[in-house]
C-alpha positions in Angstrom: 138.4 114.4 99.2 134.8 113.9 100.5 133.2 110.9 98.9 130.1 108.7 99.1 130.1 105.1 98.0 126.6 103.8 97.4 126.5 100.0 97.8 128.5 97.9 100.2 128.9 94.7 98.1 132.3 93.5 96.9 133.0 96.5 94.7 131.6 99.2 96.9 133.1 98.0 100.2 136.5 97.4 98.7 136.5 100.7 96.7 135.3 102.7 99.7 137.9 101.2 102.0 140.8 101.6 99.6 139.8 105.2 98.9 139.7 105.8 102.7 143.1 104.1 103.1 144.6 106.7 100.7 143.4 109.6 102.8 139.9 110.4 101.6 136.9 110.8 103.9 134.4 108.1 102.7 130.8 107.5 103.6 129.6 104.0 102.5 125.9 103.9 102.1 123.5 100.9 101.8 119.8 100.4 102.2 120.4 97.1 104.0 120.2 98.2 107.7 121.5 94.9 109.0 124.6 95.1 106.8 125.3 98.7 107.9 124.8 97.6 111.5 127.3 94.8 111.0 129.9 97.1 109.5 129.5 99.7 112.3 130.2 96.9 114.7 133.3 95.8 112.8 131.7 92.8 111.3 132.5 92.3 107.6 129.6 90.7 105.6 131.8 89.3 102.9 135.0 87.3 102.9 137.9 89.0 101.1 141.5 88.6 102.2 142.9 91.7 103.9 139.6 93.6 103.8 138.6 93.2 107.5 141.8 94.8 108.8 141.6 97.7 106.4 137.9 98.4 107.2 138.5 98.4 111.0 141.7 100.6 110.8 140.0 103.2 108.6 136.8 103.2 110.6 138.9 103.8 113.8 140.6 106.7 112.1 137.3 108.3 111.2 138.0 108.3 107.4 135.5 105.5 106.8 131.9 105.6 108.0 128.8 103.6 107.2 125.2 104.8 106.9 121.8 104.1 105.5 121.1 107.8 105.0 121.8 108.3 101.3 120.5 111.9 101.2 122.9 113.0 104.0 125.8 111.3 102.2 125.0 113.1 99.0 124.9 116.5 100.7 128.3 115.9 102.3 130.2 114.5 99.3 131.6 116.0 96.1 132.2 112.6 94.5 129.4 110.0 94.6 130.4 106.5 93.6 127.7 104.1 92.4 128.4 100.5 93.3 124.9 99.0 93.5 123.8 95.8 91.9 122.7 95.4 88.3 121.3 91.8 88.4 120.3 90.1 85.2 116.7 90.0 84.1 115.1 86.9 82.6 116.2 88.0 79.1 119.8 88.4 80.2 119.7 92.2 80.2 120.8 94.2 83.2 118.3 95.5 85.7 119.1 99.2 86.2 116.3 99.9 88.7 118.7 100.3 91.6 121.0 102.6 89.5 118.0 104.8 88.5 116.7 104.9 92.1 120.0 106.3 93.3 120.2 108.7 90.3 116.7 110.0 91.2 117.7 110.5 94.8 120.8 112.4 93.7 118.8 114.6 91.5 116.3 115.4 94.2 119.0 115.9 96.9 122.1 117.6 95.5 122.4 121.2 96.4 125.5 122.1 94.3 127.9 120.6 91.7 128.5 116.8 92.0 130.6 114.2 90.2 128.9 110.8 89.7 131.4 107.9 89.3 129.9 104.7 88.0 131.7 101.6 89.2 128.7 99.2 88.8 128.8 97.3 85.5 126.2 98.9 83.3 125.1 98.6 79.7 126.7 100.9 77.2 124.7 104.1 77.1 123.9 104.2 80.8 125.9 107.4 81.1 123.3 109.2 79.1 120.4 107.7 81.0 121.8 108.5 84.5 122.9 112.1 83.4 119.4 112.8 82.0 117.7 111.4 85.1 119.6 113.7 87.4 119.4 116.8 85.1 115.7 116.6 84.8 115.4 116.9 88.6 118.1 119.5 89.3 119.5 122.7 87.8 122.9 122.2 89.4 125.7 121.0 87.1 126.8 117.3 87.3 129.5 115.4 85.6 129.4 111.7 84.9 132.4 109.4 85.0 132.5 105.8 83.9 135.1 104.1 86.0 134.6 100.3 85.6 136.1 98.0 88.2 138.4 95.1 87.2 139.4 93.6 90.5 139.2 89.8 91.1 137.4 88.3 94.1 140.0 86.9 96.4 142.6 89.5 95.3 140.5 92.6 95.4 142.6 94.7 97.7 145.8 94.2 95.6 143.9 94.7 92.4 142.5 98.0 93.6 145.7 99.4 95.1 148.1 98.0 92.4 145.8 98.0 89.3 146.8 96.9 85.8 144.9 99.9 84.6 142.3 102.4 85.7 139.8 103.3 83.0 138.2 106.7 83.2 135.4 107.6 80.8 134.7 111.4 81.0 134.1 114.3 78.7 135.1 117.1 81.0 138.9 117.6 81.2 138.6 119.2 84.7 136.9 116.1 86.0 139.6 113.9 84.4 142.2 115.8 86.5 140.1 115.2 89.7 140.0 111.5 88.9 143.7 111.5 88.3 144.2 113.0 91.7 141.9 110.4 93.3 143.9 107.5 91.8 147.4 109.0 92.1 148.2 107.2 95.3 147.8 103.9 93.5 150.1 105.0 90.6 153.4 105.5 92.4 155.5 103.6 89.9 153.8 104.1 86.6 150.8 105.9 85.3 148.3 103.3 84.2 145.3 105.6 83.8 143.5 105.3 80.5 141.3 108.2 79.5 138.4 107.7 77.1 134.8 108.7 76.5 132.1 107.2 78.8 130.6 104.8 76.2 134.0 103.3 75.4 134.7 102.9 79.1 131.4 101.1 79.6 132.2 98.8 76.7 135.7 98.2 77.9 134.4 96.5 81.0 132.1 94.1 79.1 134.7 93.4 76.4 137.4 92.6 79.1 135.2 90.1 81.0 133.8 88.6 77.8 137.4 88.0 76.5 138.5 86.3 79.7 135.3 84.2 79.7 136.0 83.3 76.1 139.5 82.0 77.0 138.0 79.8 79.7 135.2 78.4 77.5 137.6 77.9 74.6 139.9 75.7 76.8 136.9 73.8 78.1 135.7 73.1 74.6 139.2 71.9 73.6 139.3 69.7 76.8 136.3 67.8 75.4 138.3 67.0 72.3 141.3 66.0 74.4 139.1 63.5 76.3 138.0 62.0 72.9 141.5 61.7 71.4 143.5 61.0 74.6 145.4 64.3 74.5 146.4 66.1 77.6 144.9 69.6 78.0 147.7 70.7 80.4 150.3 70.0 77.7 148.1 71.9 75.2 147.8 74.8 77.7 151.6 75.0 78.0 152.0 74.7 74.3 149.7 77.6 73.4 150.3 79.7 76.6 154.0 80.1 75.7 152.9 82.1 72.6 153.3 85.7 73.7 150.3 86.7 71.5 148.1 84.4 73.6 149.6 84.3 77.1 148.9 81.7 79.8 146.3 83.5 81.9 142.8 82.0 82.0 143.8 79.0 80.0 142.9 76.5 82.6 140.3 73.9 81.8 137.8 73.0 84.5 134.1 72.9 85.3 133.4 76.4 84.0 133.4 79.9 85.2 131.0 81.4 87.7 130.7 84.3 90.1 128.9 87.7 90.0 130.7 89.1 86.9 131.4 86.8 84.0 128.0 85.1 83.7 126.1 88.3 84.1 128.3 90.4 81.9 128.3 87.8 79.1 124.5 87.6 79.2 124.2 91.3 79.2 126.5 91.7 76.2 124.4 89.2 74.3 121.3 91.2 75.2 122.9 94.5 74.2 123.8 93.0 70.9 120.3 91.7 70.3 118.8 95.1 71.1 121.2 96.8 68.7 120.4 94.2 65.9 124.0 93.0 66.1 124.1 89.3 67.2 127.0 88.4 69.4 127.8 84.9 68.0 131.0 84.3 69.8 129.8 85.6 73.1 126.6 83.4 72.8 128.8 80.4 72.3 130.9 81.3 75.3 127.9 81.2 77.5 126.6 77.9 76.0 129.9 76.1 76.4 130.1 77.2 80.0 126.7 75.7 80.8 127.6 72.5 78.9 130.9 72.1 80.7 129.4 71.9 84.2 126.6 69.6 82.9 129.2 67.3 81.3 131.2 67.0 84.5 128.2 66.2 86.6 127.0 63.7 84.1 130.4 61.9 84.1 130.0 61.3 87.9 126.3 60.3 87.7 127.0 57.9 84.7 129.9 56.3 86.7 127.5 55.2 89.4 124.5 54.6 87.2 121.6 52.8 89.0 123.6 52.9 92.2 123.3 56.7 92.5 120.7 56.5 95.2 123.1 54.5 97.4 126.1 56.7 96.7 127.7 59.2 99.0 129.7 62.1 97.4 132.3 64.0 99.2 132.6 67.5 97.8 135.7 69.8 98.3 134.9 73.4 97.4 131.5 75.2 97.0 132.6 78.7 96.1 133.0 79.5 92.4 136.7 80.1 93.0 139.1 80.1 95.9 139.6 83.0 98.4 135.9 84.0 98.4 132.7 82.9 99.9 130.8 83.8 96.7 128.6 80.9 95.3 126.8 83.0 92.7 126.7 80.9 89.5 129.1 78.4 91.1 129.5 75.3 89.0 129.8 73.4 92.3 126.3 74.4 93.4 124.8 73.4 90.0 126.5 70.0 90.1 125.6 69.4 93.8 122.0 70.0 92.8 122.3 67.4 90.1 123.7 64.9 92.6 120.8 65.5 95.0 118.2 65.1 92.3 119.7 61.7 91.5 119.3 60.7 95.2 123.0 60.9 96.1 124.0 61.9 99.6 126.4 64.9 99.6 128.9 65.8 102.3 130.8 69.0 101.6 133.5 71.3 102.9 134.5 74.8 101.9 136.7 77.1 104.0 134.4 80.0 103.5 131.3 79.3 101.4 129.3 76.8 103.6 127.0 79.4 105.2 126.0 80.8 101.8 125.5 77.3 100.5 123.2 76.4 103.3 121.1 79.5 102.5 121.0 78.4 98.9 120.4 74.7 99.2 119.1 74.3 102.7 119.9 71.2 104.8 120.1 68.9 101.9 123.9 68.8 102.1 125.9 67.8 105.2 128.5 70.5 105.9 131.7 69.3 107.4 134.3 71.1 109.5 137.2 69.9 107.2 137.7 68.1 104.0 138.7 64.8 105.7 135.5 64.7 107.6 133.6 64.9 104.4 135.3 61.7 103.3 133.8 59.5 106.0 131.6 56.9 104.3 132.1 58.5 100.9 132.2 56.6 97.7 133.8 59.4 95.7 135.6 62.7 96.2 134.7 65.5 93.8 136.9 68.6 93.8 135.3 71.8 92.6 137.3 74.7 94.0 141.1 75.2 93.9 141.6 76.2 97.6 145.2 76.0 98.7 144.4 73.5 101.4 143.1 71.1 98.7 146.3 71.2 96.6 148.6 69.1 98.8 146.3 67.0 101.0 147.3 63.9 103.0 146.5 61.2 100.5 147.1 58.5 103.1 144.2 59.9 105.1 142.1 60.1 102.0 142.8 56.4 101.3 142.0 55.4 104.9 138.7 57.3 105.0 137.6 56.5 101.4 138.6 53.0 100.5 137.3 53.3 96.9 140.1 55.8 96.2 138.0 57.4 93.5 138.4 61.1 92.7 136.8 63.3 90.1 138.8 66.5 89.9 137.1 69.5 88.3 140.2 71.7 88.7 143.0 69.4 87.5 144.7 69.9 90.8 146.8 66.7 90.8 149.1 64.9 88.4 147.5 61.7 86.9 150.6 59.6 86.9 151.3 60.5 90.5 147.7 59.6 91.5 148.0 56.3 89.8 151.2 55.4 91.8 149.3 56.3 94.9 146.6 53.8 94.1 143.8 56.2 93.0 141.2 56.0 90.3 141.6 59.5 89.1 139.4 61.4 86.6 140.0 65.1 85.7 139.2 67.5 82.8 140.8 67.0 79.4 143.4 64.6 80.7 143.5 60.8 80.4 141.9 59.1 83.4 144.2 56.7 85.4 143.7 53.6 87.5 146.0 52.3 90.2 149.5 51.4 88.8 
């Protein structure tokens, strides 16, 4: 099948590459000339495990190409996948200007029937807006499909090729069959395609992300009570996660969620509710708790040093909002680092992938280190923000040698408190009792 994927961010580049891997001829289009030039040279502008190899192999085969020429891509494709950004506005609503610009170009350019597949996360009702925009500019028939993406950064390739489900929102049965054909290579064992109307498909994406964000914020709120009463949030997690009605996914307490999806989608859902006159009380609270959680964690560290903040050096492990990505959008680590800098603290940080993005965000205010142990030199405290594998089982003897204070604030609950006490550390985590050397 001949396809165009508009947008080469996480969703667009992964989707286009995986569709090409299954035998389709895919043109990935982006208005960013530098990004397209990078991709044509085999350079991948984002970090995602396994993506680089797939992009290069499919580009060599000729199934995957990259271009800035949207009009040409539209003319040579039956299926046009939209994967452009929908950033939040000041009021939390989604900015659809890029979506509508692409829709306008499609309406002006298409010379025969086309199928528009929406993978960008868009407010409920966008299917009508896009369809009307195109139809006003062109007499050729067009079908709209809402096909929201549920892949996780850091596991995007597996999530796309082995999906839990594929949601297809379409009104035309013939288009549903085309979409089934498109996704059949990823359904070899069981059919996990869910067919519904476009509005329900659009709502499904928001509801799914809001539910996952709710689980995170709920556990973070419970962790605050655990701190007060001396309970252990990890024991609580096991206690409730063993209930099959609840499950154990996304029940980990920490410094809060971040990234490009949860914060934006939660805010957009609140905005949609406000416009519909239906206040989203639970979702509003989810967002509020998430902001409070990162503030609480940063405050604990600042309060620990008090007036000595200006003479304190903080070693930071992890800057990305989660492991296996270089994405720092809405990262709790970045927010907390900014608090440290405002209080006059010196920050030395290491992240396996996110340091270049952090430097663009913060500038040279943070010393970037080649490895985690280098960040410990002269540090008074180690703060762990991201659960990278290399941080899970570090050499604690080296940590002790390079940071005599043996003071750790762990925002991911990576280590066991009683073990840390035996190793001689002052260890503080989230929702678990702090420990001092045994």
